[in-house]
Backbone as XML, in Angstrom:
<?xml version="1.0"?>
<chain id="A" units="angstrom">
  <residue number="1" name="UNK">
    <atom name="N" x="0.843" y="-1.179" z="0.000"/>
    <atom name="CA" x="0.000" y="0.000" z="0.000"/>
    <atom name="C" x="0.888" y="1.241" z="0.000"/>
  </residue>
  <residue number="2" name="UNK">
    <atom name="N" x="0.527" y="2.212" z="-0.809"/>
    <atom name="CA" x="1.329" y="3.419" z="-0.967"/>
    <atom name="C" x="1.470" y="4.192" z="0.337"/>
  </residue>
  <residue number="3" name="UNK">
    <atom name="N" x="0.383" y="4.335" z="1.112"/>
    <atom name="CA" x="0.462" y="5.082" z="2.376"/>
    <atom name="C" x="1.510" y="4.478" z="3.293"/>
  </residue>
  <residue number="4" name="UNK">
    <atom name="N" x="1.513" y="3.153" z="3.428"/>
    <atom name="CA" x="2.481" y="2.489" z="4.297"/>
    <atom name="C" x="3.894" y="2.672" z="3.771"/>
  </residue>
  <residue number="5" name="UNK">
    <atom name="N" x="4.059" y="2.632" z="2.466"/>
    <atom name="CA" x="5.380" y="2.773" z="1.864"/>
    <atom name="C" x="5.941" y="4.173" z="2.072"/>
  </residue>
  <residue number="6" name="UNK">
    <atom name="N" x="5.085" y="5.148" z="2.253"/>
    <atom name="CA" x="5.536" y="6.533" z="2.390"/>
    <atom name="C" x="5.456" y="7.044" z="3.823"/>
  </residue>
  <residue number="7" name="UNK">
    <atom name="N" x="5.413" y="6.145" z="4.801"/>
    <atom name="CA" x="5.234" y="6.580" z="6.182"/>
    <atom name="C" x="6.384" y="7.459" z="6.674"/>
  </residue>
  <residue number="8" name="UNK">
    <atom name="N" x="7.616" y="7.163" z="6.293"/>
    <atom name="CA" x="8.749" y="8.003" z="6.714"/>
    <atom name="C" x="8.645" y="9.387" z="6.094"/>
  </residue>
  <residue number="9" name="UNK">
    <atom name="N" x="8.222" y="9.430" z="4.852"/>
    <atom name="CA" x="8.044" y="10.713" z="4.188"/>
    <atom name="C" x="6.927" y="11.522" z="4.846"/>
  </residue>
  <residue number="10" name="UNK">
    <atom name="N" x="5.837" y="10.840" z="5.208"/>
    <atom name="CA" x="4.744" y="11.565" z="5.851"/>
    <atom name="C" x="5.152" y="12.057" z="7.235"/>
  </residue>
  <residue number="11" name="UNK">
    <atom name="N" x="5.976" y="11.303" z="7.926"/>
    <atom name="CA" x="6.494" y="11.768" z="9.223"/>
    <atom name="C" x="7.310" y="13.046" z="9.041"/>
  </residue>
  <residue number="12" name="UNK">
    <atom name="N" x="8.091" y="13.122" z="7.982"/>
    <atom name="CA" x="8.856" y="14.344" z="7.695"/>
    <atom name="C" x="7.904" y="15.498" z="7.411"/>
  </residue>
  <residue number="13" name="UNK">
    <atom name="N" x="6.836" y="15.238" z="6.669"/>
    <atom name="CA" x="5.826" y="16.243" z="6.364"/>
    <atom name="C" x="5.190" y="16.776" z="7.650"/>
  </residue>
  <residue number="14" name="UNK">
    <atom name="N" x="4.805" y="15.869" z="8.549"/>
    <atom name="CA" x="4.213" y="16.261" z="9.838"/>
    <atom name="C" x="5.186" y="17.138" z="10.628"/>
  </residue>
  <residue number="15" name="UNK">
    <atom name="N" x="6.436" y="16.717" z="10.659"/>
    <atom name="CA" x="7.448" y="17.472" z="11.403"/>
    <atom name="C" x="7.584" y="18.881" z="10.841"/>
  </residue>
  <residue number="16" name="UNK">
    <atom name="N" x="7.592" y="18.994" z="9.535"/>
    <atom name="CA" x="7.722" y="20.308" z="8.896"/>
    <atom name="C" x="6.526" y="21.194" z="9.234"/>
  </residue>
  <residue number="17" name="UNK">
    <atom name="N" x="5.318" y="20.635" z="9.195"/>
    <atom name="CA" x="4.136" y="21.417" z="9.558"/>
    <atom name="C" x="4.237" y="21.912" z="11.001"/>
  </residue>
  <residue number="18" name="UNK">
    <atom name="N" x="4.608" y="21.014" z="11.902"/>
    <atom name="CA" x="4.723" y="21.343" z="13.331"/>
    <atom name="C" x="5.787" y="22.410" z="13.554"/>
  </residue>
  <residue number="19" name="UNK">
    <atom name="N" x="6.966" y="22.206" z="12.955"/>
    <atom name="CA" x="8.067" y="23.156" z="13.133"/>
    <atom name="C" x="7.734" y="24.520" z="12.529"/>
  </residue>
  <residue number="20" name="UNK">
    <atom name="N" x="7.047" y="24.526" z="11.399"/>
    <atom name="CA" x="6.660" y="25.782" z="10.763"/>
    <atom name="C" x="5.694" y="26.545" z="11.658"/>
  </residue>
  <residue number="21" name="UNK">
    <atom name="N" x="4.722" y="25.841" z="12.221"/>
    <atom name="CA" x="3.770" y="26.481" z="13.130"/>
    <atom name="C" x="4.495" y="27.105" z="14.313"/>
  </residue>
  <residue number="22" name="UNK">
    <atom name="N" x="5.388" y="26.334" z="14.930"/>
    <atom name="CA" x="6.116" y="26.827" z="16.110"/>
    <atom name="C" x="7.046" y="27.982" z="15.739"/>
  </residue>
  <residue number="23" name="UNK">
    <atom name="N" x="7.692" y="27.886" z="14.581"/>
    <atom name="CA" x="8.595" y="28.940" z="14.118"/>
    <atom name="C" x="7.867" y="30.274" z="13.994"/>
  </residue>
  <residue number="24" name="UNK">
    <atom name="N" x="6.603" y="30.224" z="13.635"/>
    <atom name="CA" x="5.811" y="31.437" z="13.476"/>
    <atom name="C" x="5.079" y="31.829" z="14.765"/>
  </residue>
  <residue number="25" name="UNK">
    <atom name="N" x="5.409" y="31.142" z="15.857"/>
    <atom name="CA" x="4.866" y="31.499" z="17.159"/>
    <atom name="C" x="3.380" y="31.239" z="17.318"/>
  </residue>
  <residue number="26" name="UNK">
    <atom name="N" x="2.869" y="30.237" z="16.598"/>
    <atom name="CA" x="1.445" y="29.929" z="16.649"/>
    <atom name="C" x="1.183" y="28.678" z="17.471"/>
  </residue>
  <residue number="27" name="UNK">
    <atom name="N" x="0.089" y="28.685" z="18.195"/>
    <atom name="CA" x="-0.356" y="27.479" z="18.880"/>
    <atom name="C" x="-1.289" y="26.714" z="17.941"/>
  </residue>
  <residue number="28" name="UNK">
    <atom name="N" x="-1.581" y="25.494" z="18.301"/>
    <atom name="CA" x="-2.552" y="24.725" z="17.517"/>
    <atom name="C" x="-3.909" y="25.426" z="17.529"/>
  </residue>
  <residue number="29" name="UNK">
    <atom name="N" x="-4.268" y="26.039" z="18.639"/>
    <atom name="CA" x="-5.528" y="26.771" z="18.727"/>
    <atom name="C" x="-5.530" y="27.971" z="17.779"/>
  </residue>
  <residue number="30" name="UNK">
    <atom name="N" x="-4.394" y="28.669" z="17.701"/>
    <atom name="CA" x="-4.282" y="29.791" z="16.756"/>
    <atom name="C" x="-4.571" y="29.330" z="15.329"/>
  </residue>
  <residue number="31" name="UNK">
    <atom name="N" x="-3.977" y="28.209" z="14.956"/>
    <atom name="CA" x="-4.150" y="27.687" z="13.596"/>
    <atom name="C" x="-5.610" y="27.312" z="13.368"/>
  </residue>
  <residue number="32" name="UNK">
    <atom name="N" x="-6.214" y="26.635" z="14.345"/>
    <atom name="CA" x="-7.621" y="26.238" z="14.217"/>
    <atom name="C" x="-8.509" y="27.467" z="14.039"/>
  </residue>
  <residue number="33" name="UNK">
    <atom name="N" x="-8.247" y="28.511" z="14.812"/>
    <atom name="CA" x="-9.055" y="29.730" z="14.705"/>
    <atom name="C" x="-8.863" y="30.408" z="13.356"/>
  </residue>
  <residue number="34" name="UNK">
    <atom name="N" x="-7.636" y="30.407" z="12.851"/>
    <atom name="CA" x="-7.374" y="31.006" z="11.543"/>
    <atom name="C" x="-8.051" y="30.225" z="10.422"/>
  </residue>
  <residue number="35" name="UNK">
    <atom name="N" x="-8.102" y="28.900" z="10.572"/>
    <atom name="CA" x="-8.733" y="28.061" z="9.562"/>
    <atom name="C" x="-10.248" y="28.187" z="9.583"/>
  </residue>
  <residue number="36" name="UNK">
    <atom name="N" x="-10.811" y="28.291" z="10.780"/>
    <atom name="CA" x="-12.269" y="28.315" z="10.879"/>
    <atom name="C" x="-12.839" y="27.007" z="10.377"/>
  </residue>
  <residue number="37" name="UNK">
    <atom name="N" x="-13.905" y="27.044" z="9.627"/>
    <atom name="CA" x="-14.499" y="25.869" z="8.979"/>
    <atom name="C" x="-14.762" y="24.716" z="9.943"/>
  </residue>
  <residue number="38" name="UNK">
    <atom name="N" x="-14.957" y="25.000" z="11.224"/>
    <atom name="CA" x="-15.221" y="23.930" z="12.177"/>
    <atom name="C" x="-13.992" y="23.137" z="12.583"/>
  </residue>
  <residue number="39" name="UNK">
    <atom name="N" x="-12.807" y="23.582" z="12.205"/>
    <atom name="CA" x="-11.561" y="22.910" z="12.586"/>
    <atom name="C" x="-11.245" y="23.282" z="14.032"/>
  </residue>
  <residue number="40" name="UNK">
    <atom name="N" x="-10.942" y="22.288" z="14.832"/>
    <atom name="CA" x="-10.630" y="22.514" z="16.240"/>
    <atom name="C" x="-9.138" y="22.337" z="16.504"/>
  </residue>
  <residue number="41" name="UNK">
    <atom name="N" x="-8.713" y="22.708" z="17.688"/>
    <atom name="CA" x="-7.322" y="22.482" z="18.103"/>
    <atom name="C" x="-7.012" y="20.994" z="18.039"/>
  </residue>
  <residue number="42" name="UNK">
    <atom name="N" x="-7.975" y="20.168" z="18.410"/>
    <atom name="CA" x="-7.795" y="18.714" z="18.363"/>
    <atom name="C" x="-7.544" y="18.239" z="16.928"/>
  </residue>
  <residue number="43" name="UNK">
    <atom name="N" x="-8.245" y="18.837" z="15.967"/>
    <atom name="CA" x="-8.030" y="18.477" z="14.557"/>
    <atom name="C" x="-6.609" y="18.832" z="14.120"/>
  </residue>
  <residue number="44" name="UNK">
    <atom name="N" x="-6.136" y="20.004" z="14.525"/>
    <atom name="CA" x="-4.773" y="20.419" z="14.180"/>
    <atom name="C" x="-3.775" y="19.446" z="14.790"/>
  </residue>
  <residue number="45" name="UNK">
    <atom name="N" x="-4.001" y="19.056" z="16.034"/>
    <atom name="CA" x="-3.128" y="18.086" z="16.695"/>
    <atom name="C" x="-3.107" y="16.765" z="15.930"/>
  </residue>
  <residue number="46" name="UNK">
    <atom name="N" x="-4.267" y="16.298" z="15.510"/>
    <atom name="CA" x="-4.346" y="15.038" z="14.759"/>
    <atom name="C" x="-3.610" y="15.142" z="13.424"/>
  </residue>
  <residue number="47" name="UNK">
    <atom name="N" x="-3.687" y="16.287" z="12.787"/>
    <atom name="CA" x="-2.962" y="16.503" z="11.532"/>
    <atom name="C" x="-1.464" y="16.426" z="11.786"/>
  </residue>
  <residue number="48" name="UNK">
    <atom name="N" x="-1.009" y="17.107" z="12.829"/>
    <atom name="CA" x="0.429" y="17.122" z="13.132"/>
    <atom name="C" x="0.950" y="15.761" z="13.575"/>
  </residue>
  <residue number="49" name="UNK">
    <atom name="N" x="0.089" y="14.919" z="14.135"/>
    <atom name="CA" x="0.499" y="13.578" z="14.574"/>
    <atom name="C" x="0.269" y="12.513" z="13.504"/>
  </residue>
  <residue number="50" name="UNK">
    <atom name="N" x="-0.366" y="12.897" z="12.394"/>
    <atom name="CA" x="-0.600" y="11.940" z="11.317"/>
    <atom name="C" x="-1.842" y="11.091" z="11.499"/>
  </residue>
  <residue number="51" name="UNK">
    <atom name="N" x="-2.664" y="11.400" z="12.496"/>
    <atom name="CA" x="-3.914" y="10.666" z="12.684"/>
    <atom name="C" x="-4.961" y="11.108" z="11.668"/>
  </residue>
  <residue number="52" name="UNK">
    <atom name="N" x="-4.770" y="12.293" z="11.139"/>
    <atom name="CA" x="-5.653" y="12.816" z="10.099"/>
    <atom name="C" x="-4.763" y="13.375" z="8.998"/>
  </residue>
  <residue number="53" name="UNK">
    <atom name="N" x="-4.933" y="12.863" z="7.787"/>
    <atom name="CA" x="-4.125" y="13.330" z="6.660"/>
    <atom name="C" x="-4.806" y="14.484" z="5.953"/>
  </residue>
  <residue number="54" name="UNK">
    <atom name="N" x="-3.996" y="15.311" z="5.335"/>
    <atom name="CA" x="-4.504" y="16.450" z="4.581"/>
    <atom name="C" x="-4.561" y="16.114" z="3.098"/>
  </residue>
  <residue number="55" name="UNK">
    <atom name="N" x="-5.644" y="16.520" z="2.441"/>
    <atom name="CA" x="-5.626" y="16.455" z="0.987"/>
    <atom name="C" x="-4.983" y="17.753" z="0.486"/>
  </residue>
  <residue number="56" name="UNK">
    <atom name="N" x="-4.831" y="17.904" z="-0.792"/>
    <atom name="CA" x="-4.111" y="19.046" z="-1.355"/>
    <atom name="C" x="-4.787" y="20.368" z="-1.009"/>
  </residue>
  <residue number="57" name="UNK">
    <atom name="N" x="-6.103" y="20.427" z="-1.138"/>
    <atom name="CA" x="-6.820" y="21.669" z="-0.829"/>
    <atom name="C" x="-6.662" y="22.031" z="0.648"/>
  </residue>
  <residue number="58" name="UNK">
    <atom name="N" x="-6.778" y="21.052" z="1.517"/>
    <atom name="CA" x="-6.612" y="21.300" z="2.956"/>
    <atom name="C" x="-5.190" y="21.750" z="3.266"/>
  </residue>
  <residue number="59" name="UNK">
    <atom name="N" x="-4.214" y="21.130" z="2.598"/>
    <atom name="CA" x="-2.824" y="21.513" z="2.803"/>
    <atom name="C" x="-2.612" y="22.985" z="2.501"/>
  </residue>
  <residue number="60" name="UNK">
    <atom name="N" x="-3.118" y="23.439" z="1.381"/>
    <atom name="CA" x="-2.939" y="24.841" z="0.989"/>
    <atom name="C" x="-3.556" y="25.766" z="2.036"/>
  </residue>
  <residue number="61" name="UNK">
    <atom name="N" x="-4.764" y="25.464" z="2.468"/>
    <atom name="CA" x="-5.420" y="26.290" z="3.480"/>
    <atom name="C" x="-4.672" y="26.232" z="4.813"/>
  </residue>
  <residue number="62" name="UNK">
    <atom name="N" x="-4.185" y="25.048" z="5.172"/>
    <atom name="CA" x="-3.470" y="24.867" z="6.436"/>
    <atom name="C" x="-2.207" y="25.729" z="6.475"/>
  </residue>
  <residue number="63" name="UNK">
    <atom name="N" x="-1.390" y="25.643" z="5.438"/>
    <atom name="CA" x="-0.139" y="26.403" z="5.470"/>
    <atom name="C" x="-0.373" y="27.899" z="5.306"/>
  </residue>
  <residue number="64" name="UNK">
    <atom name="N" x="-1.414" y="28.270" z="4.591"/>
    <atom name="CA" x="-1.760" y="29.696" z="4.526"/>
    <atom name="C" x="-2.134" y="30.202" z="5.916"/>
  </residue>
  <residue number="65" name="UNK">
    <atom name="N" x="-2.804" y="29.367" z="6.711"/>
    <atom name="CA" x="-3.147" y="29.739" z="8.092"/>
    <atom name="C" x="-1.887" y="29.923" z="8.933"/>
  </residue>
  <residue number="66" name="UNK">
    <atom name="N" x="-0.800" y="29.266" z="8.527"/>
    <atom name="CA" x="0.484" y="29.440" z="9.214"/>
    <atom name="C" x="1.190" y="30.707" z="8.751"/>
  </residue>
  <residue number="67" name="UNK">
    <atom name="N" x="0.672" y="31.302" z="7.680"/>
    <atom name="CA" x="1.288" y="32.505" z="7.124"/>
    <atom name="C" x="2.449" y="32.206" z="6.199"/>
  </residue>
  <residue number="68" name="UNK">
    <atom name="N" x="2.412" y="31.006" z="5.590"/>
    <atom name="CA" x="3.513" y="30.551" z="4.752"/>
    <atom name="C" x="2.963" y="30.143" z="3.381"/>
  </residue>
  <residue number="69" name="UNK">
    <atom name="N" x="3.680" y="30.477" z="2.300"/>
    <atom name="CA" x="3.219" y="30.007" z="0.992"/>
    <atom name="C" x="3.395" y="28.490" z="0.872"/>
  </residue>
  <residue number="70" name="UNK">
    <atom name="N" x="2.439" y="27.810" z="0.269"/>
    <atom name="CA" x="2.542" y="26.360" z="0.114"/>
    <atom name="C" x="3.848" y="25.916" z="-0.552"/>
  </residue>
  <residue number="71" name="UNK">
    <atom name="N" x="4.330" y="26.717" z="-1.531"/>
    <atom name="CA" x="5.564" y="26.349" z="-2.235"/>
    <atom name="C" x="6.749" y="26.254" z="-1.267"/>
  </residue>
  <residue number="72" name="UNK">
    <atom name="N" x="6.789" y="27.099" z="-0.261"/>
    <atom name="CA" x="7.900" y="27.084" z="0.698"/>
    <atom name="C" x="7.900" y="25.793" z="1.508"/>
  </residue>
  <residue number="73" name="UNK">
    <atom name="N" x="6.722" y="25.360" z="1.925"/>
    <atom name="CA" x="6.620" y="24.121" z="2.698"/>
    <atom name="C" x="6.948" y="22.926" z="1.818"/>
  </residue>
  <residue number="74" name="UNK">
    <atom name="N" x="6.469" y="22.945" z="0.590"/>
    <atom name="CA" x="6.783" y="21.839" z="-0.322"/>
    <atom name="C" x="8.275" y="21.775" z="-0.634"/>
  </residue>
  <residue number="75" name="UNK">
    <atom name="N" x="8.915" y="22.919" z="-0.799"/>
    <atom name="CA" x="10.358" y="22.932" z="-1.064"/>
    <atom name="C" x="11.117" y="22.354" z="0.125"/>
  </residue>
  <residue number="76" name="UNK">
    <atom name="N" x="10.711" y="22.722" z="1.321"/>
    <atom name="CA" x="11.367" y="22.163" z="2.515"/>
    <atom name="C" x="11.133" y="20.659" z="2.603"/>
  </residue>
  <residue number="77" name="UNK">
    <atom name="N" x="9.921" y="20.228" z="2.269"/>
    <atom name="CA" x="9.608" y="18.803" z="2.279"/>
    <atom name="C" x="10.477" y="18.049" z="1.275"/>
  </residue>
  <residue number="78" name="UNK">
    <atom name="N" x="10.624" y="18.607" z="0.090"/>
    <atom name="CA" x="11.463" y="17.952" z="-0.926"/>
    <atom name="C" x="12.901" y="17.810" z="-0.455"/>
  </residue>
  <residue number="79" name="UNK">
    <atom name="N" x="13.405" y="18.814" z="0.247"/>
    <atom name="CA" x="14.776" y="18.727" z="0.766"/>
    <atom name="C" x="14.898" y="17.688" z="1.878"/>
  </residue>
  <residue number="80" name="UNK">
    <atom name="N" x="13.803" y="17.441" z="2.581"/>
    <atom name="CA" x="13.839" y="16.557" z="3.746"/>
    <atom name="C" x="13.739" y="15.077" z="3.401"/>
  </residue>
  <residue number="81" name="UNK">
    <atom name="N" x="13.262" y="14.766" z="2.207"/>
    <atom name="CA" x="13.075" y="13.352" z="1.882"/>
    <atom name="C" x="14.039" y="12.923" z="0.784"/>
  </residue>
  <residue number="82" name="UNK">
    <atom name="N" x="14.498" y="11.695" z="0.871"/>
    <atom name="CA" x="15.406" y="11.207" z="-0.166"/>
    <atom name="C" x="14.647" y="10.960" z="-1.464"/>
  </residue>
  <residue number="83" name="UNK">
    <atom name="N" x="15.323" y="11.180" z="-2.553"/>
    <atom name="CA" x="14.710" y="10.896" z="-3.850"/>
    <atom name="C" x="14.871" y="9.411" z="-4.122"/>
  </residue>
  <residue number="84" name="UNK">
    <atom name="N" x="13.772" y="8.784" z="-4.419"/>
    <atom name="CA" x="13.810" y="7.349" z="-4.731"/>
    <atom name="C" x="12.679" y="7.028" z="-5.683"/>
  </residue>
  <residue number="85" name="UNK">
    <atom name="N" x="12.914" y="6.078" z="-6.559"/>
    <atom name="CA" x="11.845" y="5.715" z="-7.501"/>
    <atom name="C" x="10.753" y="4.920" z="-6.798"/>
  </residue>
  <residue number="86" name="UNK">
    <atom name="N" x="9.530" y="5.128" z="-7.218"/>
    <atom name="CA" x="8.421" y="4.315" z="-6.707"/>
    <atom name="C" x="8.327" y="3.082" z="-7.576"/>
  </residue>
  <residue number="87" name="UNK">
    <atom name="N" x="8.197" y="1.940" z="-6.957"/>
    <atom name="CA" x="8.089" y="0.704" z="-7.711"/>
    <atom name="C" x="6.745" y="0.062" z="-7.422"/>
  </residue>
  <residue number="88" name="UNK">
    <atom name="N" x="6.268" y="-0.702" z="-8.365"/>
    <atom name="CA" x="5.001" y="-1.405" z="-8.181"/>
    <atom name="C" x="5.272" y="-2.724" z="-7.498"/>
  </residue>
  <residue number="89" name="UNK">
    <atom name="N" x="4.361" y="-3.121" z="-6.648"/>
    <atom name="CA" x="4.497" y="-4.417" z="-5.950"/>
    <atom name="C" x="3.795" y="-5.499" z="-6.702"/>
  </residue>
</chain>
């Protein structure tokens, strides 16, 4: 399964989201309030711990709530993960 194969990469993604939030001096509650849409502090925590994954649209809104352009987070993510080919099982 692709999700299981990319677990280390997703852990790096979670770490980057968490570190970016902290770097900007925001709490999980701050992010939830900026997002609105019924998102709670608990939801932000679940996202940062990988219990809830973000789709692309949610990712863009999430990082904008951090005050960061999505491209910056993606560039950091690309630097954090090794390049490797995906193979079919």
